[in-house]
N, C-alpha and C positions, 0 to 999 in steps of 0.2 A: 504494500499500500504506499501511497505517496505522502501520507501524514503520520504523525506520531500520535499514539493514543493519549499521551500526557499533555498534548498541546492544549493551551487555554486561549480563548479569544481575548484580544486586547482592545479591539475597537467595539464600541457600543453605539446604538442608534443615537444620533445627536439631538434627540427630542424626547420629551416624556411619552411614555407609552400611551398611544391613542390610535384611533383608526386612521390609516393612511393608504395611499396607493403609490406604486412606482409608476411614474409617467414616462420615464425614458431610461433606457439601459445603456450598455456600452456602445451600442450601435443605434444610429437614428433610424426611425421608421422610414419606409419608402416615401410616404406623403411629406415628411419633414425634409428628407433629402431633396425632394423636388423643389422645395422652397429655397433652401440656402445652399445646397450642393455639397454639404459635408457628410461623410459616412460615419467616421468615428466620433463618438461622444466623449469618451474618457471619464465618465462618471455615472452616477446613478442619481436621478431626480425623484424626490418624494413630493407628492401633492399634500400640502398642509395648509391650514388657514394662515393668511397673511398676518404677520406679527407674532406667530408662534415662537417662543424662545428656542434658540439653538445652543446646545451645550457641547463642550469639548468631548469628542468621542474617546479620547485617551489623553494621558498627561504628555506634555512636551512643550517645545518652544513655539509660540504663536506669533505670526506676522499677519497684518491685515493690509489690504490694498484694494485696487479697483482695476478691472480690465474690461474694455469694451471697444468694439470697432463695428462700423457698418459693413454689411456684406455687399460686395460689388461683383457684378458679372459684366464682362466686356466694358469695363469702365463706368458702369451705371449702377446706382444703388438699387439693390433688390428690395421690392416692396411686397407686402402681403396684405390684402384687403386695404390697400392705399397707404399703409404705414411702413416706414423703413424698417428693415430687418437688421437687428443688431446681433453681434456675436460675442461671446465671452462670458466670463464668470460674474461680471458685475462686481458688487462688493463681495469680498471673500476673506475668510480667515484660513490660513494654511498653518497646520501644526506639524512640526517635525517631532517624531517619537524616537528618541535616541536608542532606547533598548532594542527596538525592532528595526531601526535604520530605515524608516518609511515616513512618508508624509500623508496626511489626510487633509483634504481641502473641503471646506463648506462654503459653497458659492451661492450666487443669486440672492444674497441677503438684502433685506430692506435697509438694515443698519447694522453697524458693528457695535458691540456692547462697550460701555464705558470700562476703562482699564485695559482694553486691548489697544495697543499702539497702532495707529493708522499711518501708513506710509503713502503719501499722495502719489498717484501715477504720473508718468511723464507723458505729455501730449506730443504726438508726432503726426502731423496732418490731422485726420479725423479719428485717429486711434489713441486711446488712452492705455498706455502700457504700464503694467504693474512694475514696481521697483522694489528690490529687497528680497523677494521671495526666492531668489536663487543664490542667496548667501551660502557659502559652504557650511555644512552642519557644525563643524568644530569651531566656527566663528560666531555662531548664534549667541552664546553666553556673553559675548562682548559687543554685540550689535545693538545699538541704541533703540531700534524699533522692535526688537524681539522681547517677549515677555513669557515667563514660564507660567503655564496653566495646568491645573490638575484636572483630571477627568471629571466631568460634571459641571465645570465652571461655565457660567453664561458667556458666550462669545458673540452672539448676534441674534438677529430676528429674521424669520422667513420673509422673503420678499420676491421680487421678480426682476431684479437688475440683471443686465447682460441679456443673453438669448434665452427667453422663457416664453411660455404660453400658458393661458388659463386664468389670468386675472382680467381686470376690467378692460384693458387695451386689446386683449386677445381672449375673448370669452370661451372659445372652444378650440381645442387642439386641432391642427390641420389633419 
């Protein structure tokens, strides 16, 4: 078997136990690919009420920033139902877990919680690039925007920043 029997999970759901649905997995649906053209999603999206508290899924070094860009095809901004399609995590908190040597990222937040240091993105054209989330792990304890968080600490609130569907601007997934 590929796993050890004594393995224990270290990541937990980043929200209190409640009814939720997974709205997007590691690959985008055919309908969504037709809108923005991307195949790989790189995460799992949960449908939860806007403003739901988001908690650190495990202990580690947290950095917060923002990432967004407009999707363009042939030099023109892609639109869905007349609105420009954005791409990216929006407001996010990335947590590096040193014991497991992995990162967990909670994105599409409405807001980052107080006490989590926010590093403003850099604007390049119409793209807001995050900064600081690629600091080498061994430098995080010395990085002024990194803060240690324990599992279960409030890190943000569910929102729809970045590329998302399902709230007032996009009431139904494509």
